N, CA, C and O atoms as a MOPAC input file, in Angstrom:
PM7 MOZYME 1SCF
protein

 N     15.85200 1   -22.34300 1   -45.50400 1
 C     15.58200 1   -22.58700 1   -44.10100 1
 C     14.22400 1   -21.99200 1   -43.72400 1
 O     13.83300 1   -20.92900 1   -44.20700 1
 N     13.52900 1   -22.70000 1   -42.86100 1
 C     12.23300 1   -22.20300 1   -42.39600 1
 C     12.19500 1   -22.22700 1   -40.87200 1
 O     12.98200 1   -22.91700 1   -40.22300 1
 N     11.28300 1   -21.47500 1   -40.33300 1
 C     11.13300 1   -21.39900 1   -38.87700 1
 C     10.54500 1   -22.69100 1   -38.33600 1
 O      9.80600 1   -23.38400 1   -39.03600 1
 N     10.87500 1   -23.01800 1   -37.08100 1
 C     10.31400 1   -24.19700 1   -36.43000 1
 C      8.81800 1   -23.97200 1   -36.19100 1
 O      8.36600 1   -22.82800 1   -36.17300 1
 N      8.03600 1   -25.06200 1   -36.00400 1
 C      6.59100 1   -24.89800 1   -35.79800 1
 C      6.20800 1   -23.91700 1   -34.69300 1
 O      5.30700 1   -23.10800 1   -34.91300 1
 N      6.84900 1   -23.93900 1   -33.49400 1
 C      6.45600 1   -22.94700 1   -32.48600 1
 C      6.66300 1   -21.51500 1   -32.97200 1
 O      5.85800 1   -20.62900 1   -32.68500 1
 N      7.75100 1   -21.30000 1   -33.71000 1
 C      8.01200 1   -19.95500 1   -34.21100 1
 C      7.05800 1   -19.58700 1   -35.33500 1
 O      6.76300 1   -18.41100 1   -35.54700 1
 N      6.58200 1   -20.58100 1   -36.04400 1
 C      5.59100 1   -20.32700 1   -37.09300 1
 C      4.30600 1   -19.77700 1   -36.47800 1
 O      3.65300 1   -18.91700 1   -37.07000 1
 N      3.94200 1   -20.26900 1   -35.29200 1
 C      2.76700 1   -19.75100 1   -34.57900 1
 C      2.98100 1   -18.27900 1   -34.23200 1
 O      2.09800 1   -17.44900 1   -34.44700 1
 N      4.15400 1   -17.96300 1   -33.69700 1
 C      4.47200 1   -16.57900 1   -33.36100 1
 C      4.39600 1   -15.70500 1   -34.59600 1
 O      3.78200 1   -14.63800 1   -34.57700 1
 N      5.01900 1   -16.15900 1   -35.66700 1
 C      5.05100 1   -15.39000 1   -36.90800 1
 C      3.64200 1   -15.16200 1   -37.44400 1
 O      3.32200 1   -14.06300 1   -37.89800 1
 N      2.80600 1   -16.18100 1   -37.39400 1
 C      1.43400 1   -16.05100 1   -37.88600 1
 C      0.63300 1   -15.01700 1   -37.11300 1
 O     -0.10500 1   -14.23100 1   -37.70600 1
 N      0.77100 1   -15.01200 1   -35.80500 1
 C      0.04000 1   -14.05400 1   -34.97400 1
 C      0.52800 1   -12.63800 1   -35.24700 1
 O     -0.27800 1   -11.72400 1   -35.41900 1
 N      1.84600 1   -12.45300 1   -35.28800 1
 C      2.40700 1   -11.12800 1   -35.57500 1
 C      1.94500 1   -10.64700 1   -36.95500 1
 O      1.45200 1    -9.52800 1   -37.09900 1
 N      2.11000 1   -11.49800 1   -37.95300 1
 C      1.75000 1   -11.11000 1   -39.31900 1
 C      0.27300 1   -10.76900 1   -39.43600 1
 O     -0.08700 1    -9.83900 1   -40.15800 1
 N     -0.59000 1   -11.50200 1   -38.74100 1
 C     -2.02600 1   -11.21800 1   -38.76500 1
 C     -2.31600 1    -9.86100 1   -38.12500 1
 O     -3.14300 1    -9.09800 1   -38.62400 1
 N     -1.63400 1    -9.56700 1   -37.02200 1
 C     -1.86400 1    -8.30000 1   -36.33600 1
 C     -1.50900 1    -7.10700 1   -37.22900 1
 O     -2.20500 1    -6.09200 1   -37.20900 1
 N     -0.44300 1    -7.22200 1   -38.00300 1
 C      0.00700 1    -6.11300 1   -38.82700 1
 C     -0.37100 1    -6.26500 1   -40.30100 1
 O      0.12200 1    -5.51700 1   -41.14500 1
 N     -1.23600 1    -7.22200 1   -40.61400 1
 C     -1.67700 1    -7.44300 1   -41.99500 1
 C     -2.30300 1    -6.20200 1   -42.63500 1
 O     -2.08800 1    -5.97700 1   -43.82600 1
 N     -3.07600 1    -5.37700 1   -41.89300 1
 C     -3.65600 1    -4.19500 1   -42.54700 1
 C     -2.61000 1    -3.23500 1   -43.12700 1
 O     -2.92000 1    -2.41400 1   -43.99000 1
 N     -1.37400 1    -3.35000 1   -42.64400 1
 C     -0.29200 1    -2.47700 1   -43.13600 1
 C      0.71700 1    -3.24500 1   -43.99700 1
 O      1.77700 1    -2.72100 1   -44.33900 1
 N      0.37700 1    -4.49500 1   -44.34200 1
 C      1.28500 1    -5.34900 1   -45.13000 1
 C      2.65800 1    -5.47700 1   -44.48300 1
 O      3.68000 1    -5.45700 1   -45.16900 1
 N      2.67600 1    -5.60900 1   -43.16400 1
 C      3.92000 1    -5.78200 1   -42.41800 1
 C      3.99700 1    -7.22900 1   -41.93900 1
 O      3.04900 1    -7.76000 1   -41.36000 1
 N      5.14600 1    -7.85400 1   -42.19200 1
 C      5.39000 1    -9.21600 1   -41.73900 1
 C      6.77500 1    -9.30400 1   -41.11500 1
 O      7.65900 1    -8.50000 1   -41.41200 1
 N      6.94600 1   -10.28600 1   -40.25300 1
 C      8.27500 1   -10.53400 1   -39.69900 1
 C      9.17200 1   -11.07600 1   -40.81300 1
 O      8.75000 1   -11.95400 1   -41.56500 1
 N     10.37600 1   -10.58000 1   -40.92800 1
 C     11.27900 1   -11.09200 1   -41.95300 1
 C     11.56200 1   -12.58100 1   -41.74000 1
 O     11.86100 1   -13.00300 1   -40.62300 1
 N     11.46900 1   -13.37000 1   -42.80000 1
 C     11.69100 1   -14.81900 1   -42.71300 1
 C     13.06500 1   -15.13200 1   -42.13800 1
 O     13.20700 1   -16.08200 1   -41.36800 1
 N     14.06500 1   -14.36100 1   -42.49400 1
 C     15.41500 1   -14.61600 1   -42.00100 1
 C     15.48400 1   -14.48000 1   -40.47700 1
 O     16.17700 1   -15.25100 1   -39.81300 1
 N     14.77400 1   -13.51100 1   -39.93600 1
 C     14.76400 1   -13.32600 1   -38.47900 1
 C     14.16700 1   -14.53400 1   -37.77100 1
 O     14.58900 1   -14.88100 1   -36.66800 1
 N     13.20000 1   -15.16500 1   -38.39100 1
 C     12.55100 1   -16.31200 1   -37.78700 1
 C     13.47600 1   -17.52300 1   -37.74100 1
 O     13.24400 1   -18.44800 1   -36.96300 1
 N     14.51000 1   -17.52600 1   -38.55600 1
 C     15.47400 1   -18.61800 1   -38.56600 1
 C     16.67400 1   -18.29300 1   -37.67800 1
 O     17.12200 1   -19.13400 1   -36.89800 1
 N     17.18500 1   -17.07900 1   -37.79900 1
 C     18.38500 1   -16.69800 1   -37.04200 1
 C     18.08000 1   -16.27400 1   -35.61200 1
 O     18.96100 1   -16.30700 1   -34.75200 1
 N     16.84500 1   -15.88000 1   -35.35500 1
 C     16.39400 1   -15.39200 1   -34.04600 1
 C     17.18600 1   -14.18200 1   -33.57200 1
 O     17.35200 1   -13.96500 1   -32.37200 1
 N     17.66700 1   -13.40800 1   -34.51900 1
 C     18.38700 1   -12.18100 1   -34.20100 1
 C     17.39300 1   -11.04500 1   -34.00300 1
 O     16.36100 1   -11.00300 1   -34.67300 1
 N     17.69400 1   -10.11500 1   -33.08000 1
 C     16.82300 1    -8.94800 1   -32.92100 1
 C     16.77800 1    -8.15700 1   -34.22800 1
 O     17.69300 1    -8.22600 1   -35.04800 1
 N     15.71000 1    -7.41800 1   -34.39700 1
 C     15.58300 1    -6.64200 1   -35.62800 1
 C     14.65100 1    -5.46500 1   -35.47000 1
 O     14.13000 1    -5.18800 1   -34.38900 1
 N     14.46000 1    -4.78400 1   -36.57900 1
 C     13.61400 1    -3.60100 1   -36.62200 1
 C     12.89000 1    -3.55100 1   -37.95000 1
 O     13.45200 1    -3.88600 1   -38.99300 1
 N     11.64900 1    -3.13300 1   -37.90500 1
 C     10.83600 1    -2.95600 1   -39.10700 1
 C     10.34400 1    -1.51300 1   -39.09800 1
 O      9.76700 1    -1.05200 1   -38.11400 1
 N     10.57400 1    -0.81000 1   -40.19400 1
 C     10.04100 1     0.54000 1   -40.34400 1
 C      9.24600 1     0.54600 1   -41.64100 1
 O      9.80900 1     0.45000 1   -42.73100 1
 N      7.93200 1     0.66000 1   -41.50800 1
 C      7.06700 1     0.57500 1   -42.68000 1
 C      5.69300 1     1.14300 1   -42.35700 1
 O      5.15900 1     0.93600 1   -41.26700 1
 N      5.13300 1     1.85800 1   -43.32000 1
 C      3.75600 1     2.35500 1   -43.22000 1
 C      3.46900 1     3.12500 1   -41.93300 1
 O      2.38200 1     3.01100 1   -41.36600 1
 N      4.43100 1     3.89700 1   -41.47800 1
 C      4.26400 1     4.70000 1   -40.27500 1
 C      4.64600 1     3.98900 1   -38.99000 1
 O      4.71700 1     4.61600 1   -37.93300 1
 N      4.89300 1     2.69000 1   -39.06600 1
 C      5.24400 1     1.90500 1   -37.88700 1
 C      6.75900 1     1.80000 1   -37.75000 1
 O      7.48900 1     1.72300 1   -38.73800 1
 N      7.20400 1     1.79900 1   -36.51500 1
 C      8.54300 1     1.35100 1   -36.17200 1
 C      8.34600 1     0.24500 1   -35.15100 1
 O      7.75500 1     0.45700 1   -34.09200 1
 N      8.84700 1    -0.93600 1   -35.48200 1
 C      8.67100 1    -2.10600 1   -34.62800 1
 C     10.05600 1    -2.71100 1   -34.38900 1
 O     10.70100 1    -3.20000 1   -35.31600 1
 N     10.49800 1    -2.67100 1   -33.14100 1
 C     11.76800 1    -3.27900 1   -32.75600 1
 C     11.45200 1    -4.56000 1   -32.00800 1
 O     10.57500 1    -4.57000 1   -31.14400 1
 N     12.15500 1    -5.64600 1   -32.32800 1
 C     11.80400 1    -6.93300 1   -31.75300 1
 C     13.03200 1    -7.74600 1   -31.36600 1
 O     14.14400 1    -7.51600 1   -31.84300 1
 N     12.78000 1    -8.71000 1   -30.47800 1
 C     13.79600 1    -9.67400 1   -30.08000 1
 C     13.10500 1   -10.97700 1   -29.72000 1
 O     11.89700 1   -11.01900 1   -29.48800 1
 N     13.89200 1   -12.03300 1   -29.68000 1
 C     13.38200 1   -13.35600 1   -29.33700 1
 C     13.93200 1   -13.76900 1   -27.97700 1
 O     15.02200 1   -13.35000 1   -27.58700 1
 N     13.18200 1   -14.58300 1   -27.26900 1
 C     13.63300 1   -15.07900 1   -25.97900 1
 C     12.85800 1   -16.31800 1   -25.59000 1
 O     12.05700 1   -16.84200 1   -26.36400 1
 N     13.11100 1   -16.78000 1   -24.37000 1
 C     12.39000 1   -17.93000 1   -23.81400 1
 C     12.01400 1   -17.61400 1   -22.37900 1
 O     12.77600 1   -16.98500 1   -21.64600 1
 N     10.83800 1   -18.05500 1   -21.99200 1
 C     10.37200 1   -17.95900 1   -20.61300 1
 C      9.83000 1   -19.33600 1   -20.23700 1
 O      8.92700 1   -19.85800 1   -20.89200 1
 N     10.38400 1   -19.91200 1   -19.18800 1
 C      9.99500 1   -21.27300 1   -18.77200 1
 C     10.09900 1   -22.25400 1   -19.93100 1
 O      9.26300 1   -23.14600 1   -20.07100 1
 N     11.13100 1   -22.09100 1   -20.76500 1
 C     11.37300 1   -22.99400 1   -21.88800 1
 C     10.51100 1   -22.73700 1   -23.11200 1
 O     10.64300 1   -23.43700 1   -24.11600 1
 N      9.64000 1   -21.75500 1   -23.04600 1
 C      8.72600 1   -21.46400 1   -24.15200 1
 C      9.23400 1   -20.26400 1   -24.94100 1
 O      9.40400 1   -19.18400 1   -24.37400 1
 N      9.48000 1   -20.43200 1   -26.24700 1
 C      9.94700 1   -19.30000 1   -27.05400 1
 C      8.90300 1   -18.18900 1   -27.12800 1
 O      7.69800 1   -18.43400 1   -27.07000 1
 N      9.40200 1   -16.96800 1   -27.25800 1
 C      8.52100 1   -15.82600 1   -27.44300 1
 C      9.18800 1   -14.78400 1   -28.32300 1
 O     10.40500 1   -14.77900 1   -28.50900 1
 N      8.36000 1   -13.90800 1   -28.85500 1
 C      8.79200 1   -12.71500 1   -29.56900 1
 C      8.32200 1   -11.53500 1   -28.73900 1
 O      7.14300 1   -11.43600 1   -28.39700 1
 N      9.24200 1   -10.64600 1   -28.42000 1
 C      8.87400 1    -9.43300 1   -27.70100 1
 C      9.12200 1    -8.26900 1   -28.64000 1
 O     10.15600 1    -8.21300 1   -29.30600 1
 N      8.17100 1    -7.33200 1   -28.69800 1
 C      8.34600 1    -6.21000 1   -29.61000 1
 C      7.76500 1    -4.91500 1   -29.05400 1
 O      6.75600 1    -4.89400 1   -28.34900 1
 N      8.45600 1    -3.84500 1   -29.41000 1
 C      8.03300 1    -2.48700 1   -29.09400 1
 C      7.48800 1    -1.91000 1   -30.39600 1
 O      8.20300 1    -1.82600 1   -31.39500 1
 N      6.21900 1    -1.51400 1   -30.38000 1
 C      5.56200 1    -0.99200 1   -31.57600 1
 C      5.20100 1     0.47600 1   -31.37200 1
 O      4.59500 1     0.85300 1   -30.36900 1
 N      5.58700 1     1.29100 1   -32.34500 1
 C      5.35300 1     2.72800 1   -32.25300 1
 C      4.77700 1     3.24200 1   -33.57200 1
 O      5.28300 1     2.93200 1   -34.65100 1
 N      3.72200 1     4.02300 1   -33.46400 1
 C      3.08600 1     4.65900 1   -34.62400 1
 C      2.49200 1     5.97300 1   -34.14500 1
 O      1.95100 1     6.03800 1   -33.04100 1
 N      2.58100 1     7.00200 1   -34.93900 1
 C      2.12500 1     8.32700 1   -34.50000 1
 C      0.61600 1     8.40600 1   -34.28000 1
 O      0.13700 1     9.34200 1   -33.64000 1
 N     -0.13300 1     7.44800 1   -34.79500 1
 C     -1.58700 1     7.48500 1   -34.66400 1
 C     -2.10900 1     6.65900 1   -33.48100 1
 O     -3.31900 1     6.54400 1   -33.28900 1
 N     -1.19800 1     6.08800 1   -32.69400 1
 C     -1.61400 1     5.30000 1   -31.54400 1
 C     -0.52900 1     5.37100 1   -30.47800 1
 O      0.55400 1     5.90100 1   -30.72200 1
 N     -0.81900 1     4.83800 1   -29.30100 1
 C      0.19400 1     4.88000 1   -28.25100 1
 C      1.21900 1     3.76100 1   -28.45600 1
 O      0.91900 1     2.72800 1   -29.05500 1
 N      2.43000 1     3.98800 1   -27.94800 1
 C      3.49600 1     2.99500 1   -28.02900 1
 C      3.17300 1     1.84700 1   -27.08300 1
 O      2.63800 1     2.05800 1   -25.99400 1
 N      3.50500 1     0.61800 1   -27.51300 1
 C      3.24300 1    -0.55300 1   -26.67800 1
 C      4.43500 1    -1.49500 1   -26.67900 1
 O      5.23300 1    -1.51000 1   -27.61700 1
 N      4.54200 1    -2.27300 1   -25.62300 1
 C      5.52600 1    -3.33700 1   -25.49200 1
 C      4.72700 1    -4.62100 1   -25.35700 1
 O      3.90400 1    -4.75800 1   -24.45100 1
 N      4.97100 1    -5.55900 1   -26.26000 1
 C      4.13000 1    -6.74900 1   -26.37500 1
 C      4.96500 1    -8.01200 1   -26.42100 1
 O      6.15500 1    -7.97900 1   -26.73300 1
 N      4.32500 1    -9.12400 1   -26.10700 1
 C      4.99300 1   -10.41500 1   -26.21500 1
 C      4.00800 1   -11.41500 1   -26.81300 1
 O      2.83300 1   -11.44700 1   -26.45000 1
 N      4.51800 1   -12.23400 1   -27.74400 1
 C      3.74400 1   -13.34000 1   -28.32300 1
 C      4.50600 1   -14.62100 1   -27.99900 1
 O      5.68200 1   -14.75400 1   -28.34000 1
 N      3.83200 1   -15.56100 1   -27.33900 1
 C      4.43800 1   -16.84000 1   -26.98200 1
 C      4.17000 1   -17.87700 1   -28.06900 1
 O      3.23300 1   -17.74700 1   -28.85600 1
 N      5.01000 1   -18.90400 1   -28.09600 1
 C      4.88100 1   -19.96400 1   -29.09200 1
 C      3.58500 1   -20.75400 1   -28.94000 1
 O      3.15000 1   -21.40500 1   -29.89000 1
 N      2.96300 1   -20.70800 1   -27.76400 1
 C      1.68800 1   -21.41100 1   -27.57900 1
 C      0.49800 1   -20.55900 1   -28.02300 1
 O     -0.65400 1   -20.97200 1   -27.88000 1
 N      0.78300 1   -19.35500 1   -28.56800 1
 C     -0.27100 1   -18.49400 1   -29.09400 1
 C     -0.73400 1   -17.40700 1   -28.14800 1
 O     -1.50800 1   -16.53800 1   -28.54800 1
 N     -0.28000 1   -17.43200 1   -26.90200 1
 C     -0.68200 1   -16.38500 1   -25.95600 1
 C     -0.04600 1   -15.05500 1   -26.34300 1
 O      1.07300 1   -14.99700 1   -26.85400 1
 N     -0.79600 1   -13.99300 1   -26.08100 1
 C     -0.31200 1   -12.62000 1   -26.27900 1
 C     -0.31400 1   -11.92900 1   -24.92900 1
 O     -1.17600 1   -12.16800 1   -24.08300 1
 N      0.67700 1   -11.06400 1   -24.75200 1
 C      0.75700 1   -10.32600 1   -23.50000 1
 C      1.11700 1    -8.87600 1   -23.79900 1
 O      2.09200 1    -8.59700 1   -24.49800 1
 N      0.32900 1    -7.97200 1   -23.26900 1
 C      0.66600 1    -6.55400 1   -23.31700 1
 C      1.50100 1    -6.29100 1   -22.08100 1
 O      0.98700 1    -6.31200 1   -20.96300 1
 N      2.78500 1    -6.04500 1   -22.27600 1
 C      3.69600 1    -5.85200 1   -21.15500 1
 C      3.60400 1    -4.42700 1   -20.63300 1
 O      3.67400 1    -4.19900 1   -19.42500 1
 N      3.44900 1    -3.47600 1   -21.53300 1
 C      3.35100 1    -2.08600 1   -21.11100 1
 C      2.91400 1    -1.19400 1   -22.24400 1
 O      2.85100 1    -1.61200 1   -23.40000 1
 N      2.61200 1     0.04600 1   -21.89600 1
 C      2.13900 1     1.00200 1   -22.88800 1
 C      2.41500 1     2.41800 1   -22.40500 1
 O      2.58200 1     2.66700 1   -21.21100 1
 N      2.45800 1     3.31700 1   -23.34300 1
 C      2.59800 1     4.73600 1   -23.05400 1
 C      1.19900 1     5.32400 1   -22.88800 1
 O      0.34400 1     5.17400 1   -23.76000 1
 N      0.97800 1     5.99000 1   -21.76700 1
 C     -0.30300 1     6.67000 1   -21.58800 1
 C     -0.31600 1     7.91100 1   -22.46200 1
 O      0.69500 1     8.60200 1   -22.58800 1
 N     -1.45500 1     8.18800 1   -23.06000 1
 C     -1.55400 1     9.33000 1   -23.96700 1
 C     -2.13500 1    10.58400 1   -23.33000 1
 O     -1.77400 1    11.69600 1   -23.71400 1
 N     -3.02500 1    10.41800 1   -22.36900 1
 C     -3.75300 1    11.57200 1   -21.82400 1
 C     -3.86400 1    11.49300 1   -20.31100 1
 O     -3.71500 1    10.42500 1   -19.71600 1
 N     -4.12600 1    12.63300 1   -19.70400 1
 C     -4.48000 1    12.69400 1   -18.29200 1
 C     -5.46700 1    13.84200 1   -18.13600 1
 O     -5.45800 1    14.77900 1   -18.93400 1
 N     -6.32300 1    13.77800 1   -17.11100 1
 C     -7.29400 1    14.85700 1   -16.91100 1
 C     -6.59100 1    16.19600 1   -16.65900 1
 O     -5.61300 1    16.26100 1   -15.91400 1
 N     -7.08300 1    17.22700 1   -17.26900 1
 C     -6.51800 1    18.57000 1   -17.09100 1
 C     -6.73500 1    19.04400 1   -15.66000 1
 O     -7.67100 1    18.61900 1   -14.98300 1
 N     -5.86100 1    19.92300 1   -15.21800 1
 C     -5.98400 1    20.56800 1   -13.91100 1
 C     -5.99200 1    19.58600 1   -12.73900 1
 O     -6.65900 1    19.82100 1   -11.73200 1
 N     -5.25300 1    18.49200 1   -12.87400 1
 C     -5.14100 1    17.53600 1   -11.77700 1
 C     -3.66100 1    17.20800 1   -11.60300 1
 O     -3.16900 1    16.26400 1   -12.22100 1
 N     -2.94900 1    17.95600 1   -10.78400 1
 C     -1.50000 1    17.78100 1   -10.63700 1
 C     -1.08800 1    16.37200 1   -10.21600 1
 O     -0.05600 1    15.86800 1   -10.65900 1
 N     -1.88400 1    15.74400 1    -9.37300 1
 C     -1.54400 1    14.39500 1    -8.92100 1
 C     -1.61700 1    13.39900 1   -10.08500 1
 O     -0.72600 1    12.56500 1   -10.24300 1
 N     -2.65800 1    13.48500 1   -10.88300 1
 C     -2.80700 1    12.61300 1   -12.03500 1
 C     -1.73800 1    12.90400 1   -13.07700 1
 O     -1.21900 1    11.99000 1   -13.71600 1
 N     -1.41200 1    14.17300 1   -13.24400 1
 C     -0.36100 1    14.55400 1   -14.18800 1
 C      0.98100 1    13.95600 1   -13.76100 1
 O      1.71700 1    13.43800 1   -14.60100 1
 N      1.30400 1    14.01900 1   -12.48700 1
 C      2.55400 1    13.44800 1   -11.98600 1
 C      2.58800 1    11.93300 1   -12.19300 1
 O      3.62100 1    11.37800 1   -12.56700 1
 N      1.45800 1    11.26900 1   -11.95100 1
 C      1.37400 1     9.81900 1   -12.15300 1
 C      1.54400 1     9.46600 1   -13.62900 1
 O      2.18300 1     8.46900 1   -13.96800 1
 N      0.97200 1    10.28600 1   -14.49800 1
 C      1.10200 1    10.10200 1   -15.94900 1
 C      2.57500 1    10.12500 1   -16.36200 1
 O      3.04700 1     9.22500 1   -17.05700 1
 N      3.29500 1    11.16400 1   -15.92700 1
 C      4.70600 1    11.27500 1   -16.29800 1
 C      5.53600 1    10.14800 1   -15.69200 1
 O      6.44900 1     9.63700 1   -16.33900 1
 N      5.23300 1     9.76200 1   -14.48000 1
 C      5.96100 1     8.66300 1   -13.83800 1
 C      5.73300 1     7.35400 1   -14.58300 1
 O      6.67500 1     6.60200 1   -14.83500 1
 N      4.47600 1     7.08500 1   -14.93500 1
 C      4.15200 1     5.86600 1   -15.67900 1
 C      4.93400 1     5.81900 1   -16.98700 1
 O      5.57400 1     4.81200 1   -17.29000 1
 N      4.88700 1     6.89100 1   -17.75900 1
 C      5.55600 1     6.90600 1   -19.05800 1
 C      7.07200 1     6.82000 1   -18.90800 1
 O      7.73600 1     6.16600 1   -19.71200 1
 N      7.61400 1     7.46100 1   -17.90700 1
 C      9.05900 1     7.39300 1   -17.66300 1
 C      9.46100 1     5.94000 1   -17.39000 1
 O     10.43800 1     5.44500 1   -17.95100 1
 N      8.71000 1     5.26800 1   -16.53400 1
 C      9.00600 1     3.86700 1   -16.21800 1
 C      8.83400 1     2.96600 1   -17.43700 1
 O      9.62600 1     2.04900 1   -17.65500 1
 N      7.79800 1     3.22900 1   -18.22800 1
 C      7.57200 1     2.43400 1   -19.43400 1
 C      8.76400 1     2.53800 1   -20.37900 1
 O      9.29600 1     1.51700 1   -20.81700 1
 N      9.18800 1     3.75200 1   -20.69800 1
 C     10.29000 1     3.91600 1   -21.64500 1
 C     11.62600 1     3.43100 1   -21.06800 1
 O     12.49000 1     2.98000 1   -21.81900 1
 N     11.80100 1     3.51700 1   -19.76400 1
 C     13.00400 1     2.94100 1   -19.15200 1
 C     13.03400 1     1.43000 1   -19.35500 1
 O     14.08900 1     0.86300 1   -19.63700 1
 N     11.89200 1     0.78100 1   -19.21500 1
 C     11.80800 1    -0.67100 1   -19.43000 1
 C     12.10000 1    -1.02500 1   -20.88400 1
 O     12.83200 1    -1.97500 1   -21.16000 1
 N     11.53400 1    -0.27000 1   -21.80200 1
 C     11.77500 1    -0.52200 1   -23.22900 1
 C     13.27100 1    -0.36700 1   -23.52800 1
 O     13.84900 1    -1.18400 1   -24.24400 1
 N     13.88200 1     0.65700 1   -22.99200 1
 C     15.32300 1     0.88200 1   -23.20400 1
 C     16.14400 1    -0.23800 1   -22.55800 1
 O     17.10500 1    -0.72500 1   -23.15400 1
 N     15.77300 1    -0.64200 1   -21.35400 1
 C     16.49100 1    -1.69700 1   -20.65300 1
 C     16.51500 1    -2.99400 1   -21.46000 1
 O     17.50300 1    -3.72800 1   -21.45200 1
 N     15.42000 1    -3.25600 1   -22.14700 1
 C     15.32700 1    -4.46200 1   -22.96700 1
 C     16.04200 1    -4.30700 1   -24.31400 1
 O     16.16600 1    -5.27300 1   -25.06800 1
 N     16.50600 1    -3.10500 1   -24.61100 1
 C     17.20900 1    -2.87500 1   -25.87400 1
 C     16.28700 1    -2.71900 1   -27.06500 1
 O     16.69400 1    -2.93800 1   -28.20600 1
 N     15.04700 1    -2.34100 1   -26.80200 1
 C     14.07700 1    -2.21600 1   -27.89400 1
 C     13.81500 1    -0.77000 1   -28.29700 1
 O     12.92300 1    -0.49300 1   -29.09800 1
 N     14.61000 1     0.16000 1   -27.73000 1
 C     14.48400 1     1.57100 1   -28.14500 1
 C     15.81100 1     2.23700 1   -28.07300 1
 O     15.92400 1     3.42400 1   -28.37900 1

């Protein structure tokens, strides 16, 4: 069994993005459309499939200790969307900015959890 052409586009974009780490979406996932997880080369990538306005997409939460965590979506038409990200830094000695930093990250991780990707 192979993935349908729209899903092949999604798979190609994902695989290209993670090619430097030899990470690819499992072929079986592209057929069954079941959520999954990839742990390889320092990455943890949790993913699921869905549709928006009839267009298939892959949504994934990517985490690596050398970069900030992100929530991303790849549509079957080739569009990419950064849905959210974890902020890494805030200016020192600025309580207002520090509070906004923690609020942003709290909301980001709540969204990731709500989607079942963490």
